[in-house]
C-alpha positions, 0 to 999 in steps of 0.5 A: 500500500503506497505511503500517501494511503497509510499516512490517511488511513493513520490520520482517519484513525487519530482523529477518531481517537480525538473525536472520542477524546472530545466525548469523553471531556464533554462527558465529564463537564456534564457530570460536573455541572449535574453535581454542581447543580444537583440539590445537596441536603443539609447534612456534612455526608451530603455535602461531603459526597457532593464535593468529592465527585465534583473534585473526581471530575474536575481531575478527569478534565484535567487529565484528559486535557493534559494528554492533547498534545501527541495523544497516540504516538504508536502502533503494534501490529500483531500476529493475525493482523491486530493492531494495538494503538499506543498512547499516553492514556487508555481510550475506550469506544461507546461499546467499551472496546479498547481503541487505544492502550495506555504506555504503561499496561503490559500489553503495550510493553512490546512497543518499547522492548521488541526487537527483530531477534525477540519480536515479542509477538509483534510483526511491526511496529509503527512511530506516528508523529503527529502537529497537533491533531494531525498525522504529519509522519510514520516510520515503520521497524518491521520484525516480520520478514514476510511484510518486507515488501516495497509498497507496504513499507517505509523503513527509517530504523531509529528516525523517531528516536534521532527526531526527538534528539535533534529536536530544540529544546524549549526550557522544559523537559518533554517526555520521551514516552513515544521514544523509550528504548528497550534498557529504558523500558525495562528499568521503568517496568521493574518491580516497586519493592526495594531501592532500584538504583539507575546509574548512568552518564550524561545523556543517558536519559536518567531523569526521563527514566525516573519520572517515567517509572513514576508514572508507570507505578502510579498507574501499576500500583494505583491501590498502593500509592492511591492514598500515600502518594510519590515524592520526587526529589530534584536537586534545586528548584530550577530542575523542578521547574524544568521536569514539571509538566512531564508527568501531567502529559503523561496523565499523572498529577498526584505526585509531590516534587520537591527540592532538598531544600523544601523537604521540612514543612515551612521551610523553602530555601535555596541558600548554599552553606560554604562546602566545608560547612556543608560537608560537616553538617551533612555527616551521619555523626550529626544524628547523634550530635541532635540527640545528645543536644536534646537529652542536654535539655533534660536537667537535673537540679543540683539542690533542692527548689523551694517552690511557692503554691498559693502562699505555702512553701513546698521543696522539690528534691533533685531525686523527685525530678530524676526519677520522674525523668528516667521513667520519662526517657524509658518511654522512649517517646520523642522529648515533648511527648515524653514531657507530658509524662515527666511532667504528670510525675513531677506534678503528683509528687509536688500535689500529695507533698503539698496536701500532707503539708495542709493537713498538717496545718489542720486542713481536711483534704480528701480524695475529692480535693486533690484534683484542685490541689493539682490544679493550684500546683500546675498553676504556680509559677515557681513550679512552671518555672522548675518543670521547664527549667528541668524539661523545656518544651523545644521546636526543631527550629529553636533546637538548631538555632540554640546549637549554633549561636551558643558556642560553649553549649556546643563545646560541651556536646563536642568534645572530641571535635576541633575549634575550627570544626565547631567554628564552622557551625557558629552563626547568629541565631536570626540567620536564615536555614540552608540547604544543609539545615534542612535534615538536621531540622527534620532530625530534630523534629523526630526527636523532639516530636510534637505534643498536642494532645487536641490535635492527636484527638482529632487525628484519631477521630479523623481516622475513624471517619475515613472509614466511615466516609468509605462505607458511605462511598460504597453506597453512594457509587451504587446509588449513582450507577457508577460502580467500576467507574469510581473507587470508594477510598478516592471518593472518600478521600474527597470528603470534607467539611471545607472546599479547601482540604487539598489534594493527597499531593499537598496534604503530603508536602504540609506533613512532615510526618507522611509517610510515601508509597515510594520516592524518586531521587534524581542526581541522587549522588550530591545527597549527604547521609543526612539528607538519606536518613531524612528520605528514609523517614518518609518512605519506611518501605524503602520504595525507592528510585534512586538516579545518577551519576558518581562521577558528576558528584559536585556536592561537598557532602557527595559519596565516592561510590553508591554503596557509601552513599546509600549507607544511611538508607540501606544496605541492598539495593539492585544496579542497573546502568543506562549505557547509551548516551542519547543526548550529548553528540560524540564531540562534546561527549569526548572532550567532557570525558577526556577532561575527567579523566585527565584530572582523575574523575572516574566516568561512566562511559557511555556509547553515543548514537550521533555526532554533531556538525559543530566541534567543541568550541574554545576561546582564550581571552584576556581577563578584562574582555572576559564578560564582553567575549561571552556575549559575542560568543552567545550572539553568534550561536544564536545566528547558527540557531536562526539560520536552522530553524524559524523556532528559537532554541535554547542557550545557557551560560554556565559560570562560577558563582562569583561571575553569574550577576556580571555576566548576567548583567553584560548579557541583558545590555545586548539581549534584553527580555531574552536572558533570565537568571536561574530558575527564571531563566529556563522560560527565557532564551538564555539562561545565566545559571551556576554548575550546581543549578544546571545540573539535570538540565540541557540546553541546544547550547552551552557556554561554560565560562572560565573552566579553569576557575570551575575546577578549582572552586572546590575539591569537587570542581572537576566534577562540576565541570563534567555536569557543565560541559555535558548539558548541551544537546548541539553546541558547546563553547569554553571561555575563559582566561586560560587553555582548558588545562 
């Protein structure tokens, strides 16, 4: 069959899929409007059911909207003449027959894994390239030799993949669902249990694999992950902005994305400590220091204390405090929670002592009076001071601030430390928290706990209410005739007294004690032992997907290998390696790997799949002309871009931190609003970044400023330069005051 006839056939089929998508959208909107118009009784249950159904329909409308672009991208031709179309979500026709398979279902796996040697029941695989709702190209890979006729096939090999690789970058990551390769697909679909480490060099698709794995797990393990959610941790806000559109485009929106500076509710920071300070704060031994700091705030007085209770003088003996303190410590409850037991014990002793003293004065005190006396004791200013002096309630923020601001206290807690080590932690109490402080705050919160009897009661009642809501939801589903379309627990999760209860993702992000069903960590080689301890608490099931490249580690607290890096998380993990570099042209890969190896950095070798027509460009300039020379290089590169496409690609200028602001100002004079700084720059044609901010990102072209200074900036400067040099998909320029050594 002629190619033109085939493409028209595909266009007709794809138009039918979009028509069905429109029908489903309209149905969801009508159902939403019906729920919103419907009469609602005055009970909490009736209002809850209405709000929950409304939220489900709103989520469905959002999901159907997100998959508009490239709804379908492939077709499998199977034995017996059966065709299966593969897309972002699954669709059924009006008779509920499948007309589009979700890429995550097992029946779609052959689209990614079939080869001529192992066809997995497929005779051919077809890639559909669309623009809007129109098919503009088809490419076939044939596995069955009987199909090989010139009239009926177009053999383009890896055309779809290479077209995606050559496409210009937009400043936001796009999914690779249409071009997932076999080794990537195997990792994406691997089991959810345990810790999976995905190691791969630059350009091997680690981030894409991690995100598609998150989407796959959410689809395949929906019962498990529905209420617990998935956490995706990235190295920086700029990285999160870069990837934020991928999961919604795959039909998933219920995910928490957080940078390592946002993992403690109430704190959002991008401030970095000096490398030596970050390395100290990241050490596993900081957990012991914080534990000692908490325990040191539980103090037995050295002398008896005379306390005034409504004019009566009673004595608090040190032994009473010590016994109460030890009993509370044996409970192994967090500091603020165990404090309740401590207070109860001391107050009981003091109340008995006061009652006995009053009896000696001739007062008649019976058991009914003890409750009143206890309140008198509790309300005494002297008693409150004594109790707080012995066992003061603490917040994580105050504990860490005191640790930094009270050098004498820190010295008493760290007898084996040097003065220079203690000096690294010294800072004023009002200094802002840094990224390295976040795991310390979380460690302190774990040891301190929060005591709020009212809140605890509310939590217990909320759990009981949810069980009741599930039963009510089951009945509501039957009443509305939507069995099989709505899950009772999903519906119950939407029951609320107010419209602002929030999604699972929103509630998870705000709750430090929330535990996730799965955690994905990107650029994981950068994490410190203390950061791994934090993540371990967030997922007690130890279900992790960890992606990174130890050769790209640039953080001071980073480890040299995965076994060392994950010691605070687990001793058992399975390792998968990505070996094919899809993104970076061979010329750039060779230059980056040569630089790394010459400086003693062990890199993960990979096989590149393509070359670039542009060689790596190195320019050496005098210091006073450096900033303007970078502007000229950017100008010349943009001229190349304009000559190759009507659309503009993206360019990053990656510079040492001390030069970033000055370089941004210089570029802004020439290019105006086309230039952006840090995460904000990712929406502009030209982004000015530090090597740390560039982690995990990709651009059409990159200009690296002062590469030798990047190397010299820290003990891991070679890794930082390796990261910077491997960000481009087309062109790399090096501009410095000396040749790269």
